N, C-alpha and C positions, 0 to 999 in steps of 0.2 A: 536592610534586614540585617541583623547583626547575629553573628553565631559564635556561641562564646565554646571556648577548649574547656573540657574536662580536666582540671587540674589534677585529679588523682590519676590519671593517666600518664601525664607529663611528670609525676613524681614516681612512677613506677621504675622498679630495677632496670638500668640500661642493660641491652643486651651485651654478653661478654665479647672481647674482643677476638680476633682470630688468634692471637698468641695466646690469650687466656684459655681458647676452648683447646689448643694443641697441647697445653701442659695437664697431664692426666694429676689426679691428685692421689697420690701415695701415702696411706697412713703410715706411720712410725711403728716399729715395734714396741711391744709394752716396757722391754728392757731398756729402752732409749729415755722412756719418761718416768721410770723411778730407780732408786739407787739400791740394788740388791742387796750390797752388803748391808744398810741402814733397815732394810726390810728384816733380814735374818736376824739382826742385831735385836729389832723390836719383839719378832715373834719368840726369842730365845726369852727376853725379858719378861714377858707375860707368861711362857711357860714355868720360867723359875717361881714366879709369884703364884701360880696356882699350884705349884708343886710345894711351896711355903707353907701355903694356907692348909693343904690337905697334910703335910707333918704335923701343923698344929694342932688340928682336927683331931688326929690320933692322939697325939701326946696327952690332950686335955682328956680323952677316954669319950670323945665322941661316939666311936663306932660300939662301945660295951653297951651304950643305950639305945641302940636300935633294936626293933622287934626281930626276935627269932635269930639273937647273938648266940652263936657256939652250936646252934640245931644245922643238920644237913638241909640243903635247900630242895623243896619238892619242885622236880621239872615235871612240868603237866606232859600227859602223853593224849593222843589221840587229837582231834579238832581243837585247834587254838581259838576259834571265835567261841566257840561251845563252853570251853573253861573260862575265858573272859566273862561269858555271859552269866554263868554259873557263879563264879565269884561276885559278881556285880547284883547276883538274886534278880535276874531280869529273865523273862521267859521268853521263849519264842511267840511271836505272833500267832502261829498256826495253835499252838497248845492252849493259849487265851481263849483264842476263839473256840475250840473243842470245850473247853470248860462254860463258856457262854452258850454253846449249843445246850450242852448237859443241863445246864438252868432252864433254858428255856422248854426242854422236853419234860422237865420235873413239873413247871408251871403248865403246861400244855394237859400233861397226865392229872394234874389237880381238878383242872377245867371238865377235864371227861368224867371223873370219879363225883363230881359235884354235879353232874347232869346239866352243862352248860349247853346252850344252842349248838347244834351242828355247823353253821356257818362261822360260829366263833372259833371252833375247833379248828377248822378247815383253814381260816385265815392263819391261825396261829402255826399250824403244820406246813403251810406256804413259806412262812418267814422262817421257820427251821429247814427247810429245803433250801432255800437260797442261803442259807448260813452252811449248810453243808456242802453247797456247790463251791462257795468260797474257800473253806476248808481244803476241799481236796483239789484245789489249784494251788493252796498254800501248802500242802504237807509233802514234805522232802521224798517220801517212798509211797508205792501204791499199796503198800501193805498198812498205812496209816488212813487210808481214803474209806470213807463210810457212803452206805446204801441210803439213798432218800428214803424217806418216810411215809407212811399214810396213817390215818385216825385208827386203822384196824392193827398196822405193824409197831406203832408207836413203842407200845408197853416192851415188845420184845429186842426191838432196837436199842431202847434205853438200858435194859439189862446186860446187852452187850458191850454199850458203853462203860458200863463200871468196871 
């Protein structure tokens, strides 16, 4: 019977000699690998190019065409996130959820006024209460929480939502 030696094992990295194991790898400091004088020179050169570009922009009247030129800056007060969302005309998710609940309440009141089946009305009330539960989880303050509704209290709760 012949046994073949696995060639992959034969080509594997040989174990380091005891001398190599004794030598510790000490990385060189970054200063030895780069020329600090050249690095500083390049940095100054880039800075001067940026300064020249800015001066040329100002000289050509670039600042005068910016919106709000010559007017005082408006510094927002209060919550920065709120200000950003307001400027972007984006509403908080819980506010959009309140609007959706209000629309569902209006539709359910129309169903009640039209004499729809009580099962259908109760199904709509269940959906509204699920949305109210989600709203109460998202609203940032207890004063913004809403009570759950029933078919009998839907109209008076709707009046409070207005």
